TORTORGU-734297 format. One record per residue (C-alpha): residue number from 1; residue in one letter; x, z, y. Coordinates in steps of 0.02 Angstrom, whole numbers, plus 50000, padded with zeros to 5 digits. Layout:
// residues N
<node NUM; 'A'; <X; Z; Y>>,
...
***
This chain:
// residues 452
<node 1; 'M'; <60573; 48946; 48882>>,
<node 2; 'A'; <60665; 48890; 48724>>,
<node 3; 'V'; <60677; 48705; 48687>>,
<node 4; 'E'; <60592; 48734; 48519>>,
<node 5; 'H'; <60440; 48804; 48607>>,
<node 6; 'I'; <60428; 48652; 48719>>,
<node 7; 'L'; <60445; 48531; 48570>>,
<node 8; 'E'; <60316; 48630; 48472>>,
<node 9; 'A'; <60191; 48609; 48612>>,
<node 10; 'L'; <60207; 48419; 48615>>,
<node 11; 'P'; <60071; 48320; 48528>>,
<node 12; 'Q'; <60194; 48190; 48462>>,
<node 13; 'P'; <60285; 48221; 48295>>,
<node 14; 'I'; <60465; 48274; 48335>>,
<node 15; 'Y'; <60604; 48341; 48225>>,
<node 16; 'M'; <60792; 48372; 48234>>,
<node 17; 'T'; <60937; 48364; 48111>>,
<node 18; 'D'; <61117; 48417; 48108>>,
<node 19; 'A'; <61260; 48292; 48099>>,
<node 20; 'N'; <61238; 48277; 47910>>,
<node 21; 'G'; <61054; 48237; 47923>>,
<node 22; 'R'; <60986; 48406; 47867>>,
<node 23; 'I'; <60826; 48450; 47958>>,
<node 24; 'T'; <60848; 48595; 48077>>,
<node 25; 'F'; <60680; 48590; 48167>>,
<node 26; 'Y'; <60510; 48503; 48164>>,
<node 27; 'N'; <60351; 48536; 48259>>,
<node 28; 'S'; <60173; 48556; 48192>>,
<node 29; 'A'; <60129; 48376; 48237>>,
<node 30; 'A'; <60270; 48313; 48124>>,
<node 31; 'A'; <60215; 48424; 47978>>,
<node 32; 'A'; <60035; 48361; 47999>>,
<node 33; 'M'; <60092; 48180; 47994>>,
<node 34; 'W'; <60203; 48207; 47840>>,
<node 35; 'G'; <60076; 48315; 47749>>,
<node 36; 'V'; <60215; 48435; 47698>>,
<node 37; 'H'; <60324; 48570; 47774>>,
<node 38; 'P'; <60503; 48521; 47731>>,
<node 39; 'E'; <60630; 48659; 47699>>,
<node 40; 'I'; <60740; 48690; 47850>>,
<node 41; 'G'; <60922; 48660; 47814>>,
<node 42; 'K'; <60891; 48569; 47648>>,
<node 43; 'S'; <60775; 48419; 47676>>,
<node 44; 'E'; <60872; 48270; 47739>>,
<node 45; 'F'; <60843; 48132; 47867>>,
<node 46; 'C'; <60652; 48136; 47863>>,
<node 47; 'G'; <60524; 48266; 47812>>,
<node 48; 'S'; <60402; 48144; 47730>>,
<node 49; 'W'; <60374; 48151; 47543>>,
<node 50; 'K'; <60407; 47963; 47519>>,
<node 51; 'L'; <60451; 47819; 47634>>,
<node 52; 'Y'; <60414; 47633; 47629>>,
<node 53; 'W'; <60453; 47480; 47732>>,
<node 54; 'P'; <60303; 47398; 47816>>,
<node 55; 'D'; <60296; 47266; 47678>>,
<node 56; 'G'; <60275; 47402; 47546>>,
<node 57; 'R'; <60453; 47410; 47478>>,
<node 58; 'P'; <60519; 47586; 47445>>,
<node 59; 'L'; <60632; 47652; 47584>>,
<node 60; 'P'; <60763; 47780; 47527>>,
<node 61; 'H'; <60778; 47928; 47645>>,
<node 62; 'D'; <60965; 47896; 47670>>,
<node 63; 'E'; <60922; 47721; 47734>>,
<node 64; 'C'; <60784; 47773; 47853>>,
<node 65; 'P'; <60800; 47748; 48042>>,
<node 66; 'M'; <60865; 47927; 48068>>,
<node 67; 'A'; <61000; 47904; 47934>>,
<node 68; 'V'; <61056; 47740; 48013>>,
<node 69; 'A'; <61062; 47820; 48187>>,
<node 70; 'L'; <61174; 47961; 48122>>,
<node 71; 'K'; <61285; 47844; 48024>>,
<node 72; 'E'; <61308; 47721; 48167>>,
<node 73; 'K'; <61305; 47857; 48302>>,
<node 74; 'R'; <61185; 47759; 48410>>,
<node 75; 'A'; <61002; 47761; 48451>>,
<node 76; 'N'; <60898; 47663; 48326>>,
<node 77; 'R'; <60733; 47652; 48414>>,
<node 78; 'G'; <60567; 47567; 48379>>,
<node 79; 'L'; <60589; 47531; 48194>>,
<node 80; 'E'; <60429; 47535; 48093>>,
<node 81; 'A'; <60409; 47624; 47926>>,
<node 82; 'V'; <60272; 47704; 47821>>,
<node 83; 'A'; <60266; 47886; 47766>>,
<node 84; 'E'; <60171; 47933; 47609>>,
<node 85; 'R'; <60095; 48105; 47596>>,
<node 86; 'P'; <60084; 48200; 47431>>,
<node 87; 'D'; <59897; 48159; 47423>>,
<node 88; 'G'; <59940; 47973; 47422>>,
<node 89; 'T'; <59883; 47928; 47597>>,
<node 90; 'R'; <60004; 47824; 47697>>,
<node 91; 'V'; <60041; 47835; 47883>>,
<node 92; 'P'; <60126; 47691; 47973>>,
<node 93; 'F'; <60240; 47750; 48114>>,
<node 94; 'L'; <60375; 47699; 48237>>,
<node 95; 'A'; <60537; 47800; 48239>>,
<node 96; 'Y'; <60643; 47836; 48393>>,
<node 97; 'P'; <60798; 47929; 48326>>,
<node 98; 'T'; <60931; 47972; 48455>>,
<node 99; 'P'; <61102; 48049; 48409>>,
<node 100; 'L'; <61158; 48207; 48503>>,
<node 101; 'F'; <61340; 48240; 48555>>,
<node 102; 'D'; <61433; 48392; 48625>>,
<node 103; 'N'; <61538; 48389; 48782>>,
<node 104; 'A'; <61687; 48328; 48682>>,
<node 105; 'G'; <61589; 48181; 48615>>,
<node 106; 'N'; <61571; 48248; 48440>>,
<node 107; 'L'; <61410; 48210; 48344>>,
<node 108; 'T'; <61309; 48369; 48328>>,
<node 109; 'G'; <61144; 48299; 48261>>,
<node 110; 'A'; <60996; 48194; 48315>>,
<node 111; 'V'; <60818; 48206; 48376>>,
<node 112; 'N'; <60681; 48091; 48318>>,
<node 113; 'M'; <60509; 48061; 48393>>,
<node 114; 'L'; <60380; 47977; 48281>>,
<node 115; 'V'; <60232; 47875; 48344>>,
<node 116; 'D'; <60084; 47874; 48225>>,
<node 117; 'L'; <60019; 47694; 48209>>,
<node 118; 'T'; <59865; 47735; 48106>>,
<node 119; 'D'; <59744; 47693; 48246>>,
<node 120; 'R'; <59837; 47534; 48285>>,
<node 121; 'A'; <59837; 47485; 48100>>,
<node 122; 'I'; <59650; 47516; 48090>>,
<node 123; 'A'; <59625; 47413; 48247>>,
<node 124; 'D'; <59736; 47275; 48180>>,
<node 125; 'E'; <59642; 47274; 48015>>,
<node 126; 'A'; <59476; 47268; 48105>>,
<node 127; 'E'; <59541; 47129; 48216>>,
<node 128; 'Q'; <59596; 47029; 48066>>,
<node 129; 'R'; <59429; 47059; 47980>>,
<node 130; 'Y'; <59333; 47004; 48133>>,
<node 131; 'A'; <59446; 46853; 48152>>,
<node 132; 'A'; <59412; 46803; 47972>>,
<node 133; 'I'; <59224; 46821; 47999>>,
<node 134; 'F'; <59236; 46725; 48162>>,
<node 135; 'A'; <59331; 46582; 48080>>,
<node 136; 'S'; <59231; 46568; 47919>>,
<node 137; 'S'; <59054; 46605; 47977>>,
<node 138; 'D'; <58925; 46467; 47954>>,
<node 139; 'D'; <58838; 46533; 48109>>,
<node 140; 'A'; <58895; 46477; 48281>>,
<node 141; 'I'; <58993; 46618; 48365>>,
<node 142; 'L'; <59050; 46599; 48545>>,
<node 143; 'A'; <59095; 46709; 48691>>,
<node 144; 'K'; <59070; 46682; 48877>>,
<node 145; 'D'; <59115; 46773; 49036>>,
<node 146; 'L'; <58986; 46835; 49161>>,
<node 147; 'D'; <58991; 46668; 49251>>,
<node 148; 'G'; <58932; 46580; 49093>>,
<node 149; 'T'; <59101; 46500; 49054>>,
<node 150; 'I'; <59138; 46481; 48869>>,
<node 151; 'I'; <59297; 46575; 48820>>,
<node 152; 'S'; <59293; 46564; 48629>>,
<node 153; 'W'; <59213; 46444; 48505>>,
<node 154; 'N'; <59220; 46452; 48314>>,
<node 155; 'G'; <59204; 46321; 48177>>,
<node 156; 'G'; <59020; 46362; 48153>>,
<node 157; 'A'; <58989; 46318; 48335>>,
<node 158; 'E'; <59079; 46153; 48311>>,
<node 159; 'R'; <58969; 46110; 48162>>,
<node 160; 'L'; <58807; 46166; 48245>>,
<node 161; 'F'; <58829; 46094; 48418>>,
<node 162; 'G'; <58951; 45951; 48385>>,
<node 163; 'Y'; <59080; 46001; 48517>>,
<node 164; 'T'; <59258; 46045; 48466>>,
<node 165; 'A'; <59336; 46205; 48533>>,
<node 166; 'A'; <59443; 46101; 48651>>,
<node 167; 'E'; <59287; 46016; 48720>>,
<node 168; 'A'; <59187; 46178; 48739>>,
<node 169; 'I'; <59308; 46313; 48799>>,
<node 170; 'G'; <59314; 46319; 48988>>,
<node 171; 'K'; <59146; 46231; 49005>>,
<node 172; 'Q'; <58983; 46309; 49060>>,
<node 173; 'V'; <58870; 46364; 48919>>,
<node 174; 'A'; <58729; 46279; 49014>>,
<node 175; 'M'; <58787; 46115; 48937>>,
<node 176; 'L'; <58698; 46172; 48777>>,
<node 177; 'I'; <58534; 46212; 48863>>,
<node 178; 'P'; <58397; 46080; 48887>>,
<node 179; 'Q'; <58349; 46050; 49067>>,
<node 180; 'E'; <58177; 46128; 49047>>,
<node 181; 'R'; <58256; 46290; 48982>>,
<node 182; 'H'; <58392; 46316; 49113>>,
<node 183; 'D'; <58302; 46471; 49177>>,
<node 184; 'E'; <58344; 46559; 49013>>,
<node 185; 'E'; <58530; 46580; 49049>>,
<node 186; 'P'; <58515; 46679; 49213>>,
<node 187; 'A'; <58390; 46794; 49127>>,
<node 188; 'I'; <58507; 46820; 48979>>,
<node 189; 'L'; <58657; 46855; 49091>>,
<node 190; 'G'; <58553; 46977; 49193>>,
<node 191; 'R'; <58512; 47078; 49039>>,
<node 192; 'I'; <58693; 47072; 48979>>,
<node 193; 'R'; <58756; 47138; 49148>>,
<node 194; 'R'; <58638; 47285; 49122>>,
<node 195; 'G'; <58720; 47316; 48953>>,
<node 196; 'E'; <58569; 47260; 48853>>,
<node 197; 'R'; <58576; 47174; 48684>>,
<node 198; 'I'; <58464; 47026; 48638>>,
<node 199; 'D'; <58415; 47012; 48456>>,
<node 200; 'H'; <58348; 46857; 48367>>,
<node 201; 'Y'; <58286; 46762; 48516>>,
<node 202; 'E'; <58215; 46596; 48456>>,
<node 203; 'T'; <58247; 46449; 48570>>,
<node 204; 'I'; <58304; 46268; 48575>>,
<node 205; 'R'; <58476; 46202; 48617>>,
<node 206; 'R'; <58549; 46028; 48641>>,
<node 207; 'R'; <58690; 45959; 48534>>,
<node 208; 'K'; <58830; 45845; 48590>>,
<node 209; 'D'; <58735; 45691; 48527>>,
<node 210; 'G'; <58584; 45739; 48632>>,
<node 211; 'S'; <58476; 45796; 48487>>,
<node 212; 'L'; <58382; 45961; 48500>>,
<node 213; 'I'; <58400; 46100; 48373>>,
<node 214; 'E'; <58299; 46258; 48347>>,
<node 215; 'I'; <58406; 46415; 48339>>,
<node 216; 'S'; <58392; 46603; 48327>>,
<node 217; 'L'; <58505; 46681; 48458>>,
<node 218; 'S'; <58581; 46855; 48464>>,
<node 219; 'V'; <58680; 46907; 48619>>,
<node 220; 'S'; <58786; 47064; 48642>>,
<node 221; 'P'; <58885; 47125; 48793>>,
<node 222; 'I'; <59076; 47125; 48786>>,
<node 223; 'R'; <59156; 47278; 48868>>,
<node 224; 'D'; <59333; 47318; 48925>>,
<node 225; 'R'; <59425; 47482; 48888>>,
<node 226; 'E'; <59337; 47568; 49031>>,
<node 227; 'G'; <59167; 47517; 48963>>,
<node 228; 'R'; <59131; 47386; 49097>>,
<node 229; 'V'; <59034; 47232; 49041>>,
<node 230; 'I'; <59148; 47081; 49059>>,
<node 231; 'G'; <59059; 46950; 48957>>,
<node 232; 'A'; <58943; 46913; 48812>>,
<node 233; 'A'; <58960; 46866; 48629>>,
<node 234; 'K'; <58830; 46749; 48556>>,
<node 235; 'I'; <58782; 46712; 48376>>,
<node 236; 'A'; <58671; 46559; 48352>>,
<node 237; 'R'; <58590; 46518; 48185>>,
<node 238; 'D'; <58508; 46353; 48140>>,
<node 239; 'I'; <58326; 46389; 48094>>,
<node 240; 'T'; <58270; 46208; 48077>>,
<node 241; 'E'; <58238; 46221; 47890>>,
<node 242; 'R'; <58148; 46386; 47909>>,
<node 243; 'K'; <58035; 46313; 48044>>,
<node 244; 'R'; <58001; 46160; 47937>>,
<node 245; 'A'; <57955; 46273; 47790>>,
<node 246; 'E'; <57840; 46375; 47901>>,
<node 247; 'Q'; <57754; 46218; 47964>>,
<node 248; 'Q'; <57733; 46154; 47786>>,
<node 249; 'Q'; <57662; 46321; 47733>>,
<node 250; 'N'; <57540; 46322; 47879>>,
<node 251; 'L'; <57489; 46145; 47838>>,
<node 252; 'L'; <57455; 46190; 47656>>,
<node 253; 'I'; <57355; 46343; 47708>>,
<node 254; 'R'; <57249; 46239; 47827>>,
<node 255; 'E'; <57225; 46105; 47693>>,
<node 256; 'M'; <57175; 46237; 47565>>,
<node 257; 'N'; <57051; 46311; 47686>>,
<node 258; 'H'; <56980; 46139; 47722>>,
<node 259; 'R'; <56963; 46097; 47538>>,
<node 260; 'V'; <56882; 46263; 47493>>,
<node 261; 'K'; <56752; 46238; 47630>>,
<node 262; 'N'; <56720; 46061; 47569>>,
<node 263; 'L'; <56699; 46118; 47389>>,
<node 264; 'F'; <56570; 46248; 47441>>,
<node 265; 'T'; <56478; 46116; 47541>>,
<node 266; 'V'; <56480; 45992; 47396>>,
<node 267; 'A'; <56425; 46126; 47273>>,
<node 268; 'S'; <56278; 46170; 47384>>,
<node 269; 'S'; <56232; 45985; 47396>>,
<node 270; 'V'; <56244; 45965; 47207>>,
<node 271; 'V'; <56121; 46107; 47180>>,
<node 272; 'S'; <56000; 46047; 47313>>,
<node 273; 'L'; <55998; 45865; 47261>>,
<node 274; 'S'; <55994; 45902; 47075>>,
<node 275; 'A'; <55842; 46013; 47100>>,
<node 276; 'R'; <55743; 45862; 47162>>,
<node 277; 'S'; <55750; 45771; 46996>>,
<node 278; 'A'; <55764; 45915; 46870>>,
<node 279; 'E'; <55601; 45962; 46782>>,
<node 280; 'T'; <55656; 46126; 46702>>,
<node 281; 'T'; <55780; 46263; 46745>>,
<node 282; 'T'; <55877; 46221; 46587>>,
<node 283; 'E'; <55891; 46040; 46641>>,
<node 284; 'L'; <55943; 46094; 46816>>,
<node 285; 'A'; <56078; 46209; 46747>>,
<node 286; 'T'; <56144; 46072; 46633>>,
<node 287; 'V'; <56147; 45939; 46770>>,
<node 288; 'V'; <56230; 46055; 46896>>,
<node 289; 'R'; <56360; 46113; 46767>>,
<node 290; 'D'; <56402; 45934; 46717>>,
<node 291; 'R'; <56419; 45877; 46896>>,
<node 292; 'L'; <56529; 46024; 46945>>,
<node 293; 'N'; <56639; 45995; 46791>>,
<node 294; 'A'; <56659; 45814; 46844>>,
<node 295; 'L'; <56708; 45872; 47017>>,
<node 296; 'A'; <56834; 45994; 46942>>,
<node 297; 'R'; <56916; 45855; 46842>>,
<node 298; 'A'; <56919; 45741; 46993>>,
<node 299; 'H'; <56986; 45880; 47105>>,
<node 300; 'A'; <57137; 45900; 46991>>,
<node 301; 'L'; <57184; 45722; 47034>>,
<node 302; 'T'; <57185; 45761; 47220>>,
<node 303; 'I'; <57325; 45889; 47214>>,
<node 304; 'P'; <57472; 45808; 47305>>,
<node 305; 'S'; <57648; 45802; 47238>>,
<node 306; 'F'; <57778; 45857; 47365>>,
<node 307; 'S'; <57920; 45737; 47396>>,
<node 308; 'E'; <58083; 45826; 47442>>,
<node 309; 'A'; <58160; 45662; 47498>>,
<node 310; 'S'; <58027; 45627; 47628>>,
<node 311; 'G'; <57978; 45808; 47661>>,
<node 312; 'S'; <57793; 45765; 47648>>,
<node 313; 'S'; <57647; 45774; 47528>>,
<node 314; 'E'; <57605; 45613; 47439>>,
<node 315; 'Y'; <57440; 45575; 47349>>,
<node 316; 'T'; <57463; 45476; 47190>>,
<node 317; 'T'; <57283; 45471; 47128>>,
<node 318; 'T'; <57223; 45295; 47095>>,
<node 319; 'L'; <57046; 45231; 47079>>,
<node 320; 'H'; <57076; 45176; 46898>>,
<node 321; 'E'; <57139; 45349; 46854>>,
<node 322; 'L'; <56988; 45430; 46934>>,
<node 323; 'I'; <56868; 45314; 46840>>,
<node 324; 'R'; <56950; 45351; 46673>>,
<node 325; 'T'; <56942; 45538; 46707>>,
<node 326; 'I'; <56756; 45534; 46745>>,
<node 327; 'L'; <56713; 45423; 46596>>,
<node 328; 'A'; <56827; 45508; 46469>>,
<node 329; 'P'; <56686; 45614; 46391>>,
<node 330; 'Y'; <56583; 45457; 46355>>,
<node 331; 'D'; <56725; 45349; 46288>>,
<node 332; 'A'; <56719; 45359; 46097>>,
<node 333; 'V'; <56893; 45305; 46045>>,
<node 334; 'S'; <56847; 45300; 45860>>,
<node 335; 'S'; <56730; 45155; 45888>>,
<node 336; 'G'; <56832; 45069; 46022>>,
<node 337; 'H'; <56839; 45100; 46209>>,
<node 338; 'R'; <56663; 45096; 46279>>,
<node 339; 'A'; <56720; 45100; 46460>>,
<node 340; 'R'; <56840; 44964; 46517>>,
<node 341; 'V'; <56924; 44959; 46687>>,
<node 342; 'T'; <57001; 44796; 46750>>,
<node 343; 'G'; <57060; 44716; 46909>>,
<node 344; 'A'; <57147; 44780; 47064>>,
<node 345; 'D'; <57190; 44963; 47083>>,
<node 346; 'V'; <57207; 45062; 47244>>,
<node 347; 'L'; <57270; 45233; 47299>>,
<node 348; 'I'; <57135; 45351; 47359>>,
<node 349; 'S'; <57164; 45507; 47463>>,
<node 350; 'G'; <57104; 45684; 47437>>,
<node 351; 'S'; <56980; 45672; 47580>>,
<node 352; 'V'; <56873; 45538; 47494>>,
<node 353; 'V'; <56907; 45564; 47310>>,
<node 354; 'T'; <56775; 45700; 47296>>,
<node 355; 'S'; <56635; 45589; 47359>>,
<node 356; 'F'; <56697; 45445; 47251>>,
<node 357; 'A'; <56700; 45559; 47100>>,
<node 358; 'L'; <56518; 45609; 47129>>,
<node 359; 'L'; <56465; 45426; 47138>>,
<node 360; 'L'; <56555; 45382; 46977>>,
<node 361; 'H'; <56486; 45536; 46891>>,
<node 362; 'E'; <56309; 45484; 46937>>,
<node 363; 'F'; <56339; 45308; 46871>>,
<node 364; 'A'; <56404; 45380; 46707>>,
<node 365; 'T'; <56266; 45511; 46693>>,
<node 366; 'N'; <56128; 45383; 46717>>,
<node 367; 'A'; <56211; 45266; 46592>>,
<node 368; 'A'; <56217; 45409; 46466>>,
<node 369; 'K'; <56035; 45456; 46495>>,
<node 370; 'Y'; <55954; 45286; 46512>>,
<node 371; 'G'; <56081; 45147; 46495>>,
<node 372; 'A'; <56225; 45078; 46394>>,
<node 373; 'L'; <56308; 45245; 46358>>,
<node 374; 'S'; <56148; 45315; 46281>>,
<node 375; 'V'; <56173; 45213; 46122>>,
<node 376; 'P'; <56329; 45191; 46013>>,
<node 377; 'E'; <56337; 45003; 46041>>,
<node 378; 'G'; <56333; 45008; 46230>>,
<node 379; 'V'; <56483; 44973; 46341>>,
<node 380; 'V'; <56522; 44981; 46525>>,
<node 381; 'D'; <56637; 44860; 46614>>,
<node 382; 'I'; <56708; 44913; 46782>>,
<node 383; 'S'; <56796; 44775; 46877>>,
<node 384; 'C'; <56888; 44803; 47041>>,
<node 385; 'Q'; <56941; 44673; 47168>>,
<node 386; 'E'; <56995; 44656; 47347>>,
<node 387; 'D'; <56884; 44550; 47458>>,
<node 388; 'G'; <56966; 44538; 47628>>,
<node 389; 'A'; <56948; 44706; 47713>>,
<node 390; 'Q'; <56828; 44765; 47578>>,
<node 391; 'F'; <56865; 44837; 47408>>,
<node 392; 'V'; <56730; 44796; 47281>>,
<node 393; 'L'; <56691; 44892; 47121>>,
<node 394; 'T'; <56567; 44811; 47002>>,
<node 395; 'W'; <56488; 44922; 46868>>,
<node 396; 'T'; <56410; 44819; 46728>>,
<node 397; 'E'; <56318; 44893; 46577>>,
<node 398; 'R'; <56288; 44797; 46416>>,
<node 399; 'G'; <56214; 44836; 46246>>,
<node 400; 'G'; <56098; 44974; 46302>>,
<node 401; 'P'; <55909; 44990; 46303>>,
<node 402; 'T'; <55805; 44901; 46432>>,
<node 403; 'V'; <55813; 44997; 46596>>,
<node 404; 'N'; <55679; 44993; 46730>>,
<node 405; 'E'; <55708; 45023; 46913>>,
<node 406; 'K'; <55597; 45176; 46925>>,
<node 407; 'A'; <55696; 45272; 46796>>,
<node 408; 'N'; <55855; 45245; 46891>>,
<node 409; 'G'; <55812; 45213; 47071>>,
<node 410; 'D'; <55776; 45376; 47160>>,
<node 411; 'G'; <55893; 45503; 47084>>,
<node 412; 'F'; <56047; 45593; 47145>>,
<node 413; 'G'; <56155; 45437; 47144>>,
<node 414; 'T'; <56040; 45345; 47260>>,
<node 415; 'L'; <56025; 45491; 47380>>,
<node 416; 'L'; <56214; 45517; 47378>>,
<node 417; 'G'; <56245; 45333; 47410>>,
<node 418; 'E'; <56128; 45331; 47558>>,
<node 419; 'A'; <56207; 45489; 47629>>,
<node 420; 'T'; <56391; 45448; 47610>>,
<node 421; 'V'; <56433; 45269; 47565>>,
<node 422; 'E'; <56384; 45188; 47728>>,
<node 423; 'S'; <56448; 45327; 47843>>,
<node 424; 'Q'; <56603; 45383; 47749>>,
<node 425; 'F'; <56658; 45223; 47661>>,
<node 426; 'G'; <56590; 45092; 47781>>,
<node 427; 'G'; <56508; 45000; 47635>>,
<node 428; 'Q'; <56352; 44984; 47531>>,
<node 429; 'I'; <56281; 44997; 47354>>,
<node 430; 'V'; <56177; 44858; 47277>>,
<node 431; 'R'; <56090; 44887; 47109>>,
<node 432; 'R'; <56019; 44750; 46998>>,
<node 433; 'W'; <55921; 44780; 46839>>,
<node 434; 'H'; <55951; 44642; 46710>>,
<node 435; 'P'; <55880; 44633; 46534>>,
<node 436; 'E'; <56053; 44663; 46462>>,
<node 437; 'G'; <56085; 44815; 46574>>,
<node 438; 'L'; <56109; 44884; 46749>>,
<node 439; 'S'; <56235; 44807; 46869>>,
<node 440; 'I'; <56299; 44902; 47021>>,
<node 441; 'R'; <56402; 44825; 47159>>,
<node 442; 'L'; <56491; 44954; 47267>>,
<node 443; 'S'; <56587; 44887; 47417>>,
<node 444; 'V'; <56690; 44999; 47532>>,
<node 445; 'A'; <56807; 44973; 47678>>,
<node 446; 'R'; <56979; 44968; 47599>>,
<node 447; 'E'; <57060; 45067; 47740>>,
<node 448; 'R'; <56938; 45210; 47713>>,
<node 449; 'L'; <57006; 45242; 47539>>,
<node 450; 'S'; <57175; 45299; 47604>>,
<node 451; 'T'; <57114; 45394; 47757>>,
<node 452; 'I'; <57180; 45572; 47751>>,
***
């Protein structure tokens, strides 16, 4: 069998030249790598269309590894270069040119075998890309063998768990697992040995300082060239903020549900209690509408403002603010403020502000129907003071018509006071009818005002 037939059958690119570097033979593998079929006896040194050094600099054909081997009459093996095809694609390769001599020692030509490095270049590029991801990722990325020993540890793992690479590599991954969760690792390793992948497993791990952190964990098997599982790669992501946001959302949903139920309950009570004193349907509709409007205004004051610094909801509604909101419709600014609030102020929480708003609305409604707010000259003074563990609000009307106890003693306000003040506020209401106007003393347990 001719030598050319043997070389043609080889899968590696191979070509031959004469002593002057003119190509005398090349196999199909060489033509496929070059992307051209060079002309026998005319093309010199290398059949590629263009040549470059690995750093991208042009490489003249008469300076390529084959040309150097012929010039120096010695093998010039293992040099790397890049061949460019006419379509612009580039193929990195290693050249192994070897000069050929006759029996007299005269140079007769050379043979060159080329090793296509495309797959290696792709692998190197992928390796560099993965290395960049590994180094720059904010997530913790680590690898361990099948015994649970840590074999790699990136910067994200240092930031998340607090251990440096020097402190972590060679240690058991169990050092990150809280005592009560040590049964997780054998289960994970068992699945990895079976070639399984674990996606987004939420768990808790322990940092170097002893603090616990909630993470989402993904684990993949690491295989050798034969496909055998030899270890596991782990990606851990801090989900503390996400969990906190979920808890806050659940809290708000529960609070909304609670408030909606309370509003329906209060609305039902408003209708029922108003019906006891209303004489006509028109009067009932008006009273119910006014009371619900007062509740709507008061409810707006109960919406908490969220503090990013503390991560919690904070109520900023004060008693003075609530009083002014309820009395605003009756306060004729053009003739001077008819409702004056003085004395100590106190924060009140969303859980009691609704009941307090109903009480104040009843005081104001009765004053507008029968008392000081029913005439232009009338005024209401509301003074607030702390008396030990009690907070006392005194409502004093002046300048109105003479009020008798019957007209103001068995309405909604009285029923509401009896139903809620003692049980909810731990206090009492005392009414006194004076010639100059009604006086109401409302005392409540101060601690009840801020109970959430």
